[in-house]
N, C-alpha and C positions, 0 to 999 in steps of 0.2 A: 374428676380424679379417677384413674384406673384402679380397679379392685382385683386382687388376686382371686383366681378361680372363676372370674367373669371374662366374657369375650373382650378382646381388644378391638380398637377401631380398624377399619379396613386399611390396607397398605399395599398400593400398587404403584410401581415405578419402573422406569427404564433402567437398564443396567449397561455397564460397559461391554458386556459380552454380547449384547444385542438381544438377549432373551429377557423379556419383561419379568420383573419380580412381582409376584402376587402372593402375599403371606398366606392367604386362605387356600392356596394351591401348592404351597411349598413342599408338602409331603415329607417333612422330616420325620424320622422314626420316633424321636422323643420330643424334640423342640427345635425352634429356630432362635438363635441369638441375634437379636436386632440391635445394632450399635449405631446410634445417631452421633455423628461427629460434626464439629463446627464448620469445617471447610478447609480448603487448601491453605488458607492464611494462618492456620493454627499449627505451630511446630509441636505442641504437646499432643495434638491429635495424630500427627504422623508417627511419633514414637509409640503411642498407644496402639495404633492400628498395625504397626510392625509386630507388636507382641500378639495381637489377635491373629494376624496372618501366620505367624510362627506356630501358633497353637491350633489353628483351624483343623489340621489333620487329627489332633488329639480330641477335639470336640466331635469330629466326624465319627471317630471310633466309639463314641458314647451316644451316637444317634442324634447329634446336634449339628444343624447347618448354621453357617454364619453369613451375615451380610452387614456391610458398612454403608451408611446412608447419610447424605447431606443435601442441603438445598443448592449446592454448587451446580453449575451447568456441566455439560458433558466434558468440555475441554478441561475445566478445573478438576473435575473428578478423575479424569485420565491422568493428569499431572500428579495427583495424590496417589493414585494406584501405582504409577511408575515409581514414585518416591518410596512407597511402602514395599513394593517388590515381591509380593506373594500372589501368584496366579490363582491359587485355590480360594482366595478371599474375594467374594463377590462385592461389587461396588454399585450401589444404586445412586441415582442423581436426580436433581430437579424436584426435591421434596417441597411440596407447597407448604408455606408456613402455616396455613390454616390446618393442614394435616399434622404438622409438628405440634401445634397447640392442642389438637384433639388427643395427642399422646401425652400431654402434660409437660411438654418441653417449654423451657423459657426462651424468649426471643430477645436478642440484643441488637443494639444499633451500632453502626460502624464508628470506630475511633480512628479511622484512617489506615495508614500503612503500619503493618506489624513489625516486630523485631527482626523478621526474616525478609523484610522488604516487599511483602505482598499486601495489596489493598484488601481490606475487609469489605464484604458486600454491605450494602446499605442496611439490610436486615438479615439475620441468620439465627438459627436455633443453637442453643447450648446443648451440651452432651446429655445423652440418656442411653441406658443399657437395659434391654428387656429380654427376658427369656420367656418365649411364648410357646406353650405346649402345642403338640400336633393338633389338638382339638380347637385351637384358636383362643384358649384362655391364658390369662397372665399367670405366670409362675413366680417370676422375680422381676423387680425393677429398681433402678437407681437413676434419679434425675438430678441434674446439678445446675446451679446458676453460674458456675465458673468452670474453666477448663482444668482445674487442679483436682488432685486426690480422687481418682476414679476407682471403681471396683477392679480388682486384680484378676485377670483372666486365668492365671495359673491356679489360683485358689478356687475359682469357679469349676475348672476341670476336675480338681480333686474332690470338690463337694458333690459333683455329679455321681461319683461312685457311691457315696453314702445315700444320696437322694434316691437313686435307682434301686439300690439293694434293699432299702427299707421302705420303698414306696412312700417317701416323705411328702406330706401334702404342702401345697403353697400356703404361706402364712400371711396374716394381715387381712383376712377376708371378712372380718366382722364389720358391719356397717350400721348396727343398731345403736340405740341410746347408750350413753356412758355417763 
């Protein structure tokens, strides 16, 4: 289990831009918003990533870089990026499922062709949203077993004003006896 205020696992992937993504070298002023999505087969992911793409400039104004990541191969990731349509949103691809699991993501098996006619991969990770501070520690996370009911990016943008103004600490850091 990842713990707020503690370092997150390493995360290095190829991106569609051709520049490798390495979270430890991302150099965000405040944090990097790492959004793991299910893959091209997920219509809910496409809608969710469109919202992230639309708000990527707002996150950037607050010192937050964004990246969308899946275990899809390059071709499928490119199709998703084209569908989303925001060039400011970075897309990482080829996420090893062992790395997904180290981030606490749930892994699902294929159920065949989805409602939009795209075959699910044999195995893929379910969604997760992580705000990782520039020092590599976890600030916020939300991990899901289903594609539904994800954190709202607009609320996150708004919360960053409060967080930064008040130097609000990451919560959920206690790991002692209860």
